[in-house]
N, CA, C and O atoms as a GROMACS GRO file, in nm:
protein
  288
    1MET      N    1   2.652   6.683  15.066
    1MET     CA    2   2.755   6.625  14.982
    1MET      C    3   2.696   6.520  14.889
    1MET      O    4   2.730   6.515  14.770
    2PHE      N    5   2.608   6.435  14.942
    2PHE     CA    6   2.552   6.330  14.858
    2PHE      C    7   2.455   6.386  14.755
    2PHE      O    8   2.440   6.330  14.646
    3LYS      N    9   2.388   6.496  14.789
    3LYS     CA   10   2.296   6.558  14.693
    3LYS      C   11   2.375   6.615  14.575
    3LYS      O   12   2.331   6.607  14.460
    4ALA      N   13   2.492   6.672  14.604
    4ALA     CA   14   2.575   6.727  14.497
    4ALA      C   15   2.627   6.614  14.407
    4ALA      O   16   2.631   6.629  14.285
    5MET      N   17   2.667   6.503  14.467
    5MET     CA   18   2.715   6.389  14.389
    5MET      C   19   2.602   6.332  14.304
    5MET      O   20   2.622   6.294  14.188
    6LYS      N   21   2.481   6.327  14.362
    6LYS     CA   22   2.367   6.274  14.290
    6LYS      C   23   2.334   6.364  14.171
    6LYS      O   24   2.299   6.314  14.064
    7LYS      N   25   2.345   6.496  14.187
    7LYS     CA   26   2.319   6.588  14.077
    7LYS      C   27   2.423   6.571  13.966
    7LYS      O   28   2.388   6.575  13.848
    8VAL      N   29   2.548   6.552  14.003
    8VAL     CA   30   2.653   6.531  13.904
    8VAL      C   31   2.628   6.402  13.827
    8VAL      O   32   2.639   6.399  13.704
    9ILE      N   33   2.594   6.297  13.897
    9ILE     CA   34   2.569   6.168  13.833
    9ILE      C   35   2.446   6.177  13.743
    9ILE      O   36   2.446   6.122  13.633
   10ASP      N   37   2.342   6.247  13.788
   10ASP     CA   38   2.223   6.264  13.706
   10ASP      C   39   2.255   6.342  13.578
   10ASP      O   40   2.206   6.307  13.471
   11CYS      N   41   2.337   6.445  13.589
   11CYS     CA   42   2.377   6.520  13.471
   11CYS      C   43   2.457   6.433  13.374
   11CYS      O   44   2.437   6.440  13.253
   12LEU      N   45   2.546   6.351  13.427
   12LEU     CA   46   2.623   6.261  13.342
   12LEU      C   47   2.534   6.157  13.274
   12LEU      O   48   2.556   6.123  13.157
   13VAL      N   49   2.435   6.107  13.345
   13VAL     CA   50   2.343   6.009  13.286
   13VAL      C   51   2.263   6.074  13.174
   13VAL      O   52   2.245   6.014  13.068
   14ILE      N   53   2.215   6.195  13.196
   14ILE     CA   54   2.138   6.264  13.093
   14ILE      C   55   2.227   6.293  12.971
   14ILE      O   56   2.184   6.273  12.857
   15ALA      N   57   2.348   6.340  12.995
   15ALA     CA   58   2.439   6.368  12.884
   15ALA      C   59   2.471   6.241  12.806
   15ALA      O   60   2.476   6.244  12.683
   16ASN      N   61   2.493   6.132  12.875
   16ASN     CA   62   2.522   6.005  12.811
   16ASN      C   63   2.402   5.957  12.730
   16ASN      O   64   2.419   5.906  12.619
   17SER      N   65   2.284   5.973  12.783
   17SER     CA   66   2.164   5.931  12.712
   17SER      C   67   2.145   6.013  12.584
   17SER      O   68   2.111   5.958  12.479
   18VAL      N   69   2.166   6.144  12.594
   18VAL     CA   70   2.154   6.229  12.476
   18VAL      C   71   2.258   6.189  12.371
   18VAL      O   72   2.229   6.186  12.252
   19PHE      N   73   2.378   6.160  12.415
   19PHE     CA   74   2.484   6.118  12.324
   19PHE      C   75   2.448   5.987  12.254
   19PHE      O   76   2.464   5.975  12.133
   20ILE      N   77   2.400   5.889  12.329
   20ILE     CA   78   2.364   5.759  12.272
   20ILE      C   79   2.251   5.774  12.170
   20ILE      O   80   2.256   5.715  12.063
   21VAL      N   81   2.150   5.853  12.204
   21VAL     CA   82   2.038   5.874  12.111
   21VAL      C   83   2.089   5.944  11.984
   21VAL      O   84   2.045   5.910  11.874
   22GLY      N   85   2.178   6.038  11.999
   22GLY     CA   86   2.234   6.106  11.883
   22GLY      C   87   2.313   6.013  11.794
   22GLY      O   88   2.303   6.019  11.672
   23VAL      N   89   2.393   5.926  11.855
   23VAL     CA   90   2.472   5.830  11.776
   23VAL      C   91   2.380   5.732  11.703
   23VAL      O   92   2.404   5.701  11.587
   24LEU      N   93   2.276   5.684  11.770
   24LEU     CA   94   2.184   5.592  11.706
   24LEU      C   95   2.108   5.660  11.593
   24LEU      O   96   2.092   5.601  11.486
   25ALA      N   97   2.061   5.781  11.615
   25ALA     CA   98   1.988   5.853  11.510
   25ALA      C   99   2.080   5.884  11.392
   25ALA      O  100   2.039   5.873  11.277
   26GLY      N  101   2.203   5.924  11.421
   26GLY     CA  102   2.298   5.952  11.313
   26GLY      C  103   2.332   5.826  11.234
   26GLY      O  104   2.343   5.831  11.112
   27GLY      N  105   2.348   5.716  11.303
   27GLY     CA  106   2.376   5.589  11.235
   27GLY      C  107   2.260   5.545  11.147
   27GLY      O  108   2.281   5.498  11.035
   28ALA      N  109   2.139   5.560  11.197
   28ALA     CA  110   2.022   5.523  11.117
   28ALA      C  111   2.009   5.615  10.995
   28ALA      O  112   1.980   5.568  10.885
   29GLY      N  113   2.032   5.743  11.015
   29GLY     CA  114   2.025   5.835  10.902
   29GLY      C  115   2.130   5.805  10.798
   29GLY      O  116   2.102   5.807  10.678
   30LEU      N  117   2.252   5.777  10.842
   30LEU     CA  118   2.359   5.743  10.749
   30LEU      C  119   2.330   5.612  10.675
   30LEU      O  120   2.359   5.600  10.556
   31TYR      N  121   2.272   5.516  10.746
   31TYR     CA  122   2.237   5.388  10.683
   31TYR      C  123   2.136   5.409  10.570
   31TYR      O  124   2.155   5.359  10.459
   32PHE      N  125   2.030   5.483  10.599
   32PHE     CA  126   1.927   5.504  10.497
   32PHE      C  127   1.977   5.595  10.386
   32PHE      O  128   1.933   5.582  10.271
   33TYR      N  129   2.067   5.687  10.416
   33TYR     CA  130   2.126   5.772  10.311
   33TYR      C  131   2.213   5.687  10.218
   33TYR      O  132   2.209   5.705  10.096
   34ALA      N  133   2.290   5.596  10.275
   34ALA     CA  134   2.380   5.514  10.195
   34ALA      C  135   2.305   5.407  10.116
   34ALA      O  136   2.354   5.363  10.011
   35LYS      N  137   2.189   5.364  10.162
   35LYS     CA  138   2.112   5.261  10.092
   35LYS      C  139   2.033   5.317   9.975
   35LYS      O  140   1.982   5.239   9.894
   36ASN      N  141   2.020   5.448   9.964
   36ASN     CA  142   1.945   5.511   9.857
   36ASN      C  143   2.022   5.494   9.726
   36ASN      O  144   2.138   5.535   9.718
   37PRO      N  145   1.960   5.436   9.621
   37PRO     CA  146   2.033   5.414   9.495
   37PRO      C  147   2.083   5.543   9.430
   37PRO      O  148   2.189   5.543   9.367
   38THR      N  149   2.010   5.651   9.445
   38THR     CA  150   2.054   5.778   9.387
   38THR      C  151   2.183   5.824   9.454
   38THR      O  152   2.276   5.869   9.386
   39ASN      N  153   2.189   5.814   9.584
   39ASN     CA  154   2.309   5.855   9.657
   39ASN      C  155   2.426   5.762   9.628
   39ASN      O  156   2.541   5.806   9.625
   40GLN      N  157   2.397   5.634   9.607
   40GLN     CA  158   2.503   5.541   9.572
   40GLN      C  159   2.563   5.577   9.436
   40GLN      O  160   2.684   5.572   9.418
   41ALA      N  161   2.477   5.614   9.340
   41ALA     CA  162   2.526   5.651   9.207
   41ALA      C  163   2.611   5.779   9.216
   41ALA      O  164   2.714   5.789   9.149
   42LYS      N  165   2.568   5.875   9.298
   42LYS     CA  166   2.645   5.998   9.316
   42LYS      C  167   2.782   5.967   9.376
   42LYS      O  168   2.884   6.020   9.332
   43ALA      N  169   2.784   5.880   9.477
   43ALA     CA  170   2.910   5.846   9.544
   43ALA      C  171   3.004   5.774   9.448
   43ALA      O  172   3.124   5.801   9.446
   44LYS      N  173   2.949   5.681   9.368
   44LYS     CA  174   3.032   5.608   9.272
   44LYS      C  175   3.090   5.703   9.167
   44LYS      O  176   3.208   5.692   9.131
   45ALA      N  177   3.008   5.795   9.118
   45ALA     CA  178   3.056   5.890   9.017
   45ALA      C  179   3.164   5.981   9.075
   45ALA      O  180   3.264   6.008   9.009
   46TYR      N  181   3.143   6.026   9.197
   46TYR     CA  182   3.243   6.113   9.261
   46TYR      C  183   3.374   6.039   9.282
   46TYR      O  184   3.481   6.092   9.250
   47LEU      N  185   3.368   5.917   9.334
   47LEU     CA  186   3.490   5.840   9.359
   47LEU      C  187   3.561   5.805   9.229
   47LEU      O  188   3.683   5.810   9.222
   48THR      N  189   3.484   5.769   9.127
   48THR     CA  190   3.546   5.737   8.997
   48THR      C  191   3.618   5.859   8.942
   48THR      O  192   3.729   5.847   8.890
   49ASN      N  193   3.556   5.975   8.952
   49ASN     CA  194   3.618   6.098   8.903
   49ASN      C  195   3.746   6.129   8.980
   49ASN      O  196   3.847   6.165   8.920
   50GLN      N  197   3.742   6.116   9.112
   50GLN     CA  198   3.860   6.146   9.193
   50GLN      C  199   3.973   6.047   9.167
   50GLN      O  200   4.090   6.086   9.163
   51ILE      N  201   3.940   5.919   9.148
   51ILE     CA  202   4.044   5.818   9.125
   51ILE      C  203   4.108   5.838   8.988
   51ILE      O  204   4.230   5.824   8.974
   52THR      N  205   4.027   5.869   8.886
   52THR     CA  206   4.084   5.889   8.753
   52THR      C  207   4.174   6.013   8.749
   52THR      O  208   4.266   6.018   8.668
   53LYS      N  209   4.149   6.111   8.834
   53LYS     CA  210   4.239   6.226   8.842
   53LYS      C  211   4.375   6.186   8.900
   53LYS      O  212   4.477   6.246   8.866
   54LEU      N  213   4.376   6.086   8.987
   54LEU     CA  214   4.500   6.046   9.053
   54LEU      C  215   4.586   5.953   8.967
   54LEU      O  216   4.707   5.944   8.988
   55ILE      N  217   4.524   5.884   8.871
   55ILE     CA  218   4.599   5.789   8.789
   55ILE      C  219   4.676   5.866   8.682
   55ILE      O  220   4.617   5.942   8.605
   56PRO      N  221   4.807   5.849   8.676
   56PRO     CA  222   4.885   5.922   8.574
   56PRO      C  223   4.861   5.863   8.435
   56PRO      O  224   4.851   5.742   8.419
   57VAL      N  225   4.853   5.950   8.337
   57VAL     CA  226   4.835   5.907   8.198
   57VAL      C  227   4.973   5.908   8.133
   57VAL      O  228   5.035   6.014   8.122
   58PRO      N  229   5.022   5.792   8.090
   58PRO     CA  230   5.156   5.788   8.030
   58PRO      C  231   5.157   5.855   7.893
   58PRO      O  232   5.058   5.850   7.819
   59ASP      N  233   5.268   5.918   7.861
   59ASP     CA  234   5.285   5.984   7.731
   59ASP      C  235   5.353   5.885   7.637
   59ASP      O  236   5.475   5.882   7.626
   60ILE      N  237   5.271   5.806   7.570
   60ILE     CA  238   5.323   5.702   7.481
   60ILE      C  239   5.308   5.750   7.337
   60ILE      O  240   5.200   5.791   7.295
   61LYS      N  241   5.419   5.744   7.262
   61LYS     CA  242   5.414   5.779   7.121
   61LYS      C  243   5.418   5.649   7.040
   61LYS      O  244   5.514   5.572   7.048
   62LEU      N  245   5.314   5.627   6.964
   62LEU     CA  246   5.306   5.506   6.884
   62LEU      C  247   5.382   5.526   6.753
   62LEU      O  248   5.385   5.636   6.698
   63PRO      N  249   5.444   5.419   6.703
   63PRO     CA  250   5.517   5.432   6.576
   63PRO      C  251   5.420   5.452   6.460
   63PRO      O  252   5.308   5.403   6.461
   64THR      N  253   5.468   5.526   6.360
   64THR     CA  254   5.384   5.549   6.242
   64THR      C  255   5.402   5.442   6.137
   64THR      O  256   5.315   5.424   6.051
   65SER      N  257   5.513   5.369   6.141
   65SER     CA  258   5.535   5.261   6.046
   65SER      C  259   5.613   5.149   6.115
   65SER      O  260   5.670   5.168   6.222
   66THR      N  261   5.614   5.034   6.052
   66THR     CA  262   5.686   4.920   6.109
   66THR      C  263   5.813   4.895   6.028
   66THR      O  264   5.830   4.949   5.919
   67GLY      N  265   5.899   4.815   6.083
   67GLY     CA  266   6.024   4.782   6.015
   67GLY      C  267   6.004   4.675   5.910
   67GLY      O  268   5.892   4.629   5.888
   68PRO      N  269   6.113   4.634   5.845
   68PRO     CA  270   6.100   4.529   5.741
   68PRO      C  271   6.069   4.395   5.802
   68PRO      O  272   6.090   4.373   5.921
   69ALA      N  273   6.018   4.305   5.720
   69ALA     CA  274   5.983   4.172   5.766
   69ALA      C  275   6.110   4.092   5.797
   69ALA      O  276   6.213   4.110   5.732
   70LEU      N  277   6.101   4.005   5.896
   70LEU     CA  278   6.214   3.920   5.932
   70LEU      C  279   6.219   3.798   5.842
   70LEU      O  280   6.115   3.739   5.813
   71PRO      N  281   6.337   3.760   5.796
   71PRO     CA  282   6.346   3.640   5.710
   71PRO      C  283   6.335   3.511   5.794
   71PRO      O  284   6.381   3.505   5.909
   72PHE      N  285   6.275   3.413   5.734
   72PHE     CA  286   6.264   3.284   5.804
   72PHE      C  287   6.361   3.185   5.752
   72PHE      O  288   6.366   3.072   5.799
   0.00000   0.00000   0.00000
């Protein structure tokens, strides 16, 4: 019984260690990817493009002439 419990605990420890190493490696990779100036420029251009698509453009008609002058 104790050998079976020990095997289960060992498997959980190994799985946890693999998970932690994966999270740390992924975080380091993401950090260095985000710090790259080329990738920052790409991200800014993409976000700017997406945001400008969401902003509505008002349909404003400007007058072609003005009215008469006001008397003082």
